[in-house]
C-alpha positions as CSV (number, residue, x, y, z in Angstrom):
1,M,16.1,17.9,10.4
2,P,16.1,14.1,10.4
3,D,16.8,12.5,7.1
4,P,13.3,12.3,5.4
5,E,14.2,9.0,3.9
6,H,14.1,7.4,7.3
7,L,10.6,8.6,8.1
8,G,9.2,5.9,5.8
9,S,8.5,3.1,8.2
10,R,9.0,4.5,11.6
11,R,8.3,7.7,13.6
12,N,11.3,9.9,14.1
13,P,10.6,12.8,16.4
14,S,14.1,14.1,16.6
15,M,14.6,17.6,15.2
16,P,17.0,19.8,17.1
17,D,15.8,23.2,16.0
18,T,12.0,22.7,16.4
19,E,9.5,21.3,18.9
20,H,8.0,18.0,17.9
21,L,4.3,18.2,18.5
22,G,3.1,14.7,17.5
23,S,3.1,11.8,15.0
24,G,0.1,10.9,12.9
25,K,-0.3,7.8,10.7
26,V,1.6,9.5,7.9
27,R,2.8,12.9,9.1
28,E,5.2,14.3,11.7
29,L,4.2,17.7,13.1
30,Y,6.6,20.3,14.4
31,A,6.2,23.8,15.8
32,L,8.0,26.7,13.9
33,G,7.4,29.4,16.5
34,A,4.0,30.5,17.8
35,D,2.1,30.8,14.5
36,R,3.6,28.3,12.1
37,L,3.9,24.5,11.8
38,L,6.1,22.2,9.8
39,L,4.3,19.1,8.4
40,V,6.6,16.3,7.2
41,A,4.9,13.6,5.1
42,S,6.5,10.2,5.6
43,D,6.3,7.2,3.3
44,R,4.2,5.2,5.8
45,I,1.0,3.7,4.7
46,S,-1.9,2.6,6.8
47,T,-4.9,0.4,6.1
48,F,-7.8,-0.3,8.4
49,D,-6.3,2.3,10.8
50,V,-3.1,0.3,11.2
51,V,0.3,1.6,10.0
52,L,1.9,-1.2,8.0
53,P,5.6,-2.1,8.5
54,T,6.5,-1.5,4.9
55,A,6.8,2.0,3.4
56,I,6.0,3.1,-0.1
57,P,9.0,5.0,-1.5
58,D,8.2,8.7,-2.4
59,K,4.6,8.4,-1.2
60,G,5.1,11.4,1.2
61,R,6.4,13.5,-1.7
62,V,3.4,12.6,-3.8
63,L,1.0,13.6,-1.0
64,T,2.9,16.9,-0.3
65,G,3.2,17.9,-4.0
66,L,-0.4,17.1,-4.9
67,A,-1.9,18.8,-1.9
68,A,0.2,21.9,-2.6
69,F,-0.9,21.8,-6.3
70,W,-4.6,21.9,-5.2
71,F,-4.0,24.5,-2.5
72,A,-2.5,26.8,-5.3
73,R,-5.6,26.3,-7.5
74,T,-8.4,26.7,-5.0
75,L,-7.4,30.0,-3.3
76,A,-10.3,31.7,-5.1
77,I,-12.7,29.3,-3.3
78,C,-11.1,29.2,0.2
79,P,-7.9,30.3,1.9
80,N,-5.6,27.5,3.0
81,H,-2.8,26.9,5.5
82,L,0.1,26.5,3.1
83,L,3.0,29.0,3.4
84,A,5.8,27.1,1.6
85,V,7.0,23.8,0.2
86,R,10.5,22.9,1.3
87,D,13.2,21.6,-1.0
88,D,12.9,18.0,0.2
89,G,9.5,17.8,-1.5
90,R,7.8,16.2,1.6
91,S,7.8,19.1,4.1
92,T,5.4,22.1,4.2
93,E,5.4,25.2,6.3
94,C,1.8,26.0,7.3
95,R,-0.2,28.4,9.4
96,R,-1.2,27.2,12.8
97,L,-5.0,27.0,13.1
98,T,-7.7,25.9,15.5
99,M,-9.0,22.8,13.8
100,L,-12.7,21.8,13.6
101,P,-13.5,18.5,15.2
102,I,-15.1,16.9,12.1
103,E,-14.0,15.4,8.8
104,C,-15.8,17.1,5.8
105,V,-16.4,14.2,3.4
106,V,-18.0,14.8,0.0
107,R,-19.2,11.9,-2.1
108,G,-19.9,12.0,-5.8
109,Y,-20.2,8.2,-6.2
110,L,-21.5,5.4,-4.0
111,S,-18.5,3.5,-2.6
112,G,-16.8,2.5,0.6
113,S,-18.7,3.1,3.9
114,G,-21.3,5.1,2.0
115,W,-22.2,2.0,-0.1
116,K,-22.4,-0.1,3.1
117,D,-24.6,2.4,4.8
118,Y,-26.9,2.7,1.7
119,Q,-27.2,-1.1,1.5
120,A,-28.3,-1.2,5.1
121,T,-30.6,1.9,5.3
122,G,-31.0,3.5,1.9
123,E,-29.3,6.5,3.4
124,V,-25.8,8.0,3.7
125,S,-25.3,10.3,6.7
126,G,-28.9,11.3,6.7
127,H,-29.2,11.7,2.9
128,R,-32.0,9.6,1.5
129,L,-30.8,8.3,-1.8
130,P,-32.9,6.9,-4.8
131,A,-33.7,3.2,-4.6
132,G,-31.9,0.7,-6.8
133,L,-28.4,2.3,-6.9
134,A,-25.5,0.0,-7.5
135,E,-22.0,0.0,-6.0
136,S,-19.9,2.8,-7.6
137,D,-22.9,4.5,-9.2
138,R,-22.6,8.2,-9.7
139,L,-24.9,10.1,-7.4
140,P,-27.5,12.5,-8.7
141,G,-25.3,15.2,-7.2
142,P,-22.4,15.4,-4.7
143,I,-23.4,15.1,-1.1
144,F,-21.8,16.3,2.1
145,T,-21.4,13.5,4.6
146,P,-19.5,14.6,7.7
147,A,-17.6,12.2,10.0
148,T,-16.1,12.2,13.4
149,K,-12.4,12.9,13.7
150,A,-11.2,9.9,15.6
151,V,-7.8,10.1,17.5
152,T,-7.7,6.3,17.5
153,G,-9.8,3.8,15.7
154,H,-12.1,4.5,12.8
155,D,-13.8,7.7,11.9
156,E,-17.6,7.3,11.9
157,N,-20.1,8.8,9.6
158,I,-22.5,11.2,11.3
159,T,-25.5,13.2,10.3
160,R,-25.5,16.9,9.6
161,A,-27.4,17.5,12.8
162,Q,-24.7,15.7,14.8
163,A,-22.0,17.6,13.1
164,G,-23.9,20.8,13.8
165,E,-23.8,20.0,17.5
166,R,-20.0,19.8,17.3
167,V,-19.2,22.9,15.3
168,G,-22.4,25.0,15.4
169,R,-25.1,25.2,12.7
170,E,-23.8,28.3,10.9
171,R,-20.2,27.0,10.9
172,L,-21.4,23.7,9.5
173,A,-23.4,25.4,6.7
174,A,-20.2,27.3,5.7
175,V,-17.9,24.2,5.6
176,E,-20.6,22.3,3.7
177,R,-20.8,25.0,1.1
178,L,-17.0,25.2,0.8
179,S,-16.5,21.4,0.7
180,L,-19.1,21.0,-2.1
181,E,-17.6,23.9,-4.1
182,L,-14.0,22.5,-3.7
183,Y,-15.2,19.0,-4.7
184,R,-17.1,20.2,-7.8
185,F,-14.1,22.3,-9.0
186,A,-11.6,19.4,-8.4
187,A,-13.9,16.7,-9.8
188,E,-14.4,18.6,-13.1
189,Y,-10.7,19.4,-13.4
190,A,-9.7,15.8,-12.7
191,L,-12.2,14.2,-15.0
192,A,-10.8,16.2,-17.9
193,R,-7.5,14.5,-17.1
194,G,-8.9,11.0,-17.0
195,I,-9.5,10.6,-13.2
196,I,-12.8,10.3,-11.4
197,I,-12.7,11.7,-7.8
198,A,-15.3,9.4,-6.3
199,D,-15.1,11.0,-2.9
200,T,-12.7,13.0,-0.8
201,K,-12.2,14.4,2.7
202,F,-11.4,18.0,3.7
203,E,-10.4,19.4,7.0
204,F,-10.9,23.0,8.1
205,G,-9.6,25.2,10.9
206,T,-10.1,28.8,11.9
207,D,-7.4,31.5,12.0
208,G,-7.0,34.2,14.7
209,E,-9.9,36.2,13.2
210,G,-12.3,33.3,13.1
211,R,-12.1,32.7,9.3
212,L,-12.4,29.3,7.9
213,V,-9.2,27.9,6.4
214,L,-8.6,24.7,4.4
215,A,-5.9,22.6,6.2
216,D,-4.2,19.3,6.5
217,E,-4.1,17.7,3.0
218,A,-6.5,18.1,0.1
219,L,-7.4,15.9,-2.8
220,T,-4.6,13.3,-2.5
221,P,-4.7,9.5,-3.0
222,D,-4.7,9.2,0.8
223,S,-7.7,11.5,1.4
224,S,-9.7,10.5,-1.8
225,R,-10.8,7.7,-4.0
226,F,-9.2,8.2,-7.5
227,W,-10.6,6.0,-10.2
228,P,-9.3,5.8,-13.9
229,A,-12.2,7.2,-15.9
230,D,-11.5,4.9,-18.9
231,K,-12.0,1.8,-16.7
232,Y,-15.1,2.9,-14.8
233,V,-17.9,0.4,-14.8
234,P,-20.7,0.9,-12.2
235,G,-21.9,-2.1,-10.3
236,R,-18.6,-3.3,-8.9
237,P,-15.5,-2.0,-7.1
238,Q,-13.2,0.1,-9.3
239,P,-9.5,0.0,-10.0
240,S,-7.9,3.0,-8.4
241,Y,-4.9,5.2,-8.0
242,D,-5.1,5.3,-4.2
243,K,-4.2,2.8,-1.5
244,Q,-7.1,0.4,-2.4
245,F,-4.4,-1.7,-4.0
246,V,-2.8,-2.2,-0.6
247,R,-6.2,-2.8,1.1
248,D,-7.0,-5.5,-1.5
249,F,-3.7,-7.3,-0.8
250,C,-4.4,-7.1,3.0
251,E,-7.9,-8.5,2.6
252,Q,-6.4,-11.6,0.8
253,T,-4.2,-12.4,3.8
254,A,-5.2,-14.0,7.1
255,W,-4.5,-10.7,8.9
256,N,-7.1,-9.8,11.6
257,K,-6.8,-6.0,10.9
258,T,-5.1,-5.3,14.2
259,A,-1.4,-4.3,14.8
260,P,1.0,-5.3,13.6
261,G,0.0,-5.3,10.0
262,P,1.5,-7.6,7.3
263,E,4.7,-6.8,5.4
264,L,3.9,-5.8,1.8
265,P,5.6,-7.8,-1.0
266,A,7.8,-6.0,-3.5
267,G,5.2,-6.1,-6.2
268,V,2.6,-4.5,-4.1
269,V,5.0,-1.8,-3.0
270,A,6.1,-1.1,-6.6
271,G,2.5,-1.1,-7.9
272,T,1.3,1.3,-5.2
273,R,4.2,3.7,-5.8
274,A,3.4,3.6,-9.6
275,R,-0.3,4.4,-9.0
276,Y,0.5,7.3,-6.7
277,I,3.0,8.8,-9.2
278,E,0.7,8.3,-12.2
279,A,-2.1,10.1,-10.3
280,F,0.3,13.0,-9.5
281,E,1.5,13.3,-13.1
282,R,-2.0,13.1,-14.6
283,L,-3.5,15.7,-12.4
284,T,-0.6,18.2,-12.3
285,G,0.7,17.8,-15.8
286,I,4.2,17.8,-14.2
287,S,6.7,14.9,-14.3
288,F,7.4,13.6,-10.9
289,A,11.2,13.9,-11.6
290,D,10.7,17.6,-12.3
291,Y,8.9,17.9,-9.0
292,L,11.7,16.1,-7.1
293,A,14.2,18.6,-8.6
294,H,12.1,21.7,-8.0
295,P,9.2,21.1,-5.6
296,E,7.8,24.6,-5.8
297,I,6.9,24.0,-9.5
298,V,3.5,22.8,-8.3
299,L,2.8,26.3,-7.0
300,T,3.9,28.1,-10.2
301,A,3.0,25.8,-13.0
302,P,0.8,27.3,-15.8
303,G,-2.8,27.9,-14.6
304,G,-1.9,28.1,-10.9
305,T,-1.7,30.9,-8.4
306,R,1.3,30.8,-6.1
307,A,-0.1,29.6,-2.8
308,S,2.8,30.7,-0.8
309,G,2.3,34.4,-1.8
310,A,1.4,37.2,0.5
311,G,-2.3,36.6,0.1
312,N,-2.1,33.4,1.9
313,R,0.1,34.5,4.8
314,P,-1.3,35.1,8.3
């Protein structure tokens, strides 16, 4: 396996004992035989769909550990693809699935592209919302707002009808139900630990028997908006534990949001790393140092079910 430390700012597809299947903005994907995959989370960070030249140290380990933590705690809601977390803390062995061609976004608060859509139309992905809402307002209830899964460029919000055309009406109803249930569980859990999950994105696939399986990553700072609850004030953008800190820096430069992106100064790198680690420790109750020493602790910590057990194997 290539040294994971060198996956931070560049793609490294060389791995002699496996087949490299592809590179995403953050992850490297390898085949482990016919029915398993290896996902390696790098320290790369992207904004506006551009991978920046500066890595955030340990970011990939935060994403891997936090996703595994949630996978272990949501098995009662939905099976997931996780089989094992490797000792490097950034690599996971997973089941190979047939992925659905949509992103399953759940919004509990009005922010990001949802806020922009609401300002323009009073709706978000076909949901008519009450008049007079302000930026970052809590919604009357969480809403399911599917999006396209773009290979290049930006994902785009779509309506439930458009999503149903892509995956079928019955399948869409099932992923909507699971997405909302996962969000409600995680949002309540996180709020008790001082973090608001404003919105999040799930991805699902199907196994060989056609069952829906939660995949990719779940409830991480890359796939969610995490806000400190004690600093929440509706009517404005919120401070966050996610990569909004990097987006804000990029917005203040003269960058035109096309590749190559700007180098990040040391202060932005350190601040982003600190935010990711604080989110990890608040949500898991595990020190990041302990996770680095024993990555599987996220699967066996008190209150969790071991996600790599037989019940989650193909």
